PAZAPA-4460 file (N, C-alpha, C; in steps of 0.05 Angstrom, whole numbers, plus 32768, in hexadecimal, padded with zeros to 4 digits):
% residues 46
    n_x    n_y    n_z   ca_x   ca_y   ca_z    c_x    c_y    c_z   seq   type   mol
   8908   83BD   7312   8917   83D6   730F   8923   83D7   72F3     1      M     A
   8920   83EE   72E6   892A   83F1   72CB   8946   83FE   72CB     2      R     A
   8957   83F8   72B7   8972   8405   72B7   8970   8423   72B4     3      P     A
   8984   8431   72BE   8985   844E   72BC   8985   8456   729E     4      A     A
   8978   846B   7296   8978   8473   727A   8962   8467   726A     5      G     A
   8952   8455   7276   893D   8447   7267   8924   8459   7264     6      S     A
   8923   846E   7273   890B   8480   7272   8907   848B   7256     7      A     A
   891C   8493   7248   891A   849E   722E   890F   8488   721A     8      N     A
   8919   8471   721C   8910   845A   720B   88F2   8455   7210     9      V     A
   88EB   8455   722A   88CF   8450   7231   88BD   8466   7226    10      L     A
   88C7   847F   7228   88B7   8496   721E   88B4   8495   7200    11      A     A
   88C9   848D   71F2   88C7   848A   71D5   88B3   8474   71CD    12      C     A
   88B4   845D   71DB   88A1   8448   71D6   8885   8451   71DB    13      L     A
   8881   845E   71F2   8866   8467   71F9   885B   847B   71E4    14      A     A
   886D   848C   71DA   8865   84A0   71C6   885C   8493   71AC    15      G     A
   8865   847A   71A7   885D   846B   718F   8847   8458   7196    16      A     A
   883C   8459   71AE   8826   8447   71B6   8830   842B   71BB    17      G     A
   884A   8428   71C2   8856   840E   71C8   885F   840D   71E5    18      L     A
   8868   83F4   71EC   8872   83F0   7207   888A   83DE   7207    19      G     A
   8894   83D7   721E   88AB   83C6   7221   88A6   83AB   7213    20      V     A
   888F   83A1   7212   8889   8388   7205   888D   8389   71E7    21      S     A
   8891   83A1   71DC   8896   83A5   71BF   88B4   83A2   71B8    22      S     A
   88C5   83A1   71CC   88E2   839F   71C7   88EA   8382   71C2    23      L     A
   88FE   837F   71B0   8909   8365   71AA   8928   8367   71AB    24      V     A
   8934   8351   71AE   8951   834F   71AD   8959   8340   7194    25      K     A
   896C   834A   7186   8976   833E   716E   8993   8335   7172    26      V     A
   8999   831C   716D   89B4   8312   7170   89BE   8309   7155    27      T     A
   89D6   8311   714D   89E1   8309   7133   89F9   82F7   7138    28      T     A
   89FE   82E6   7125   8A16   82D5   7126   8A25   82D8   710B    29      F     A
   8A3E   82DD   710C   8A4E   82E0   70F4   8A57   82C4   70EB    30      L     A
   8A54   82BF   70D1   8A5C   82A6   70C6   8A7A   82A5   70BE    31      L     A
   8A85   82BC   70B9   8AA1   82BD   70B1   8AAE   82D5   70BF    32      K     A
   8AC7   82D1   70C6   8AD6   82E7   70D4   8AD9   8300   70C2    33      R     A
   8AD9   82FC   70A8   8ADC   8313   7096   8AC5   8327   7098    34      E     A
   8AAF   831F   70A4   8A98   8331   70A7   8A9A   8342   70C1    35      Y     A
   8AAD   833C   70D2   8AB0   8349   70EC   8AB2   8368   70EA    36      A     A
   8AC4   8372   70D9   8AC7   838F   70D7   8AAE   839D   70CD    37      D     A
   8AA1   8392   70B9   8A89   839E   70AE   8A72   839D   70C4    38      A     A
   8A70   8387   70D2   8A5C   8384   70E7   8A61   8398   70FD    39      N     A
   8A7A   839C   7105   8A80   83AE   711A   8A7A   83CB   7111    40      S     A
   8A7F   83D2   70F9   8A79   83ED   70EF   8A5B   83F3   70EF    41      A     A
   8A4C   83DF   70E8   8A2E   83E2   70E8   8A24   83E5   7104    42      I     A
   8A2E   83D5   7117   8A25   83D7   7133   8A2C   83F1   7140    43      I     A
   8A43   83FC   713B   8A4C   8414   7148   8A44   842E   7139    44      T     A
   8A39   842A   7122   8A2F   8442   7112   8A18   844F   7120    45      R     A
   8A17   8469   7122   8A01   8477   712E   89F7   848C   711C    46      R     A
***
């Protein structure tokens, strides 16, 4: 079962000729606390 709201993501992938196997997860680690505010701004930017 897929999470609610995933239909749009799946439709976008299909439109590009891709599928769920094309998705990746990226994890970042901050090396210094001083980067926390800049990192947060980037993540929440839309």
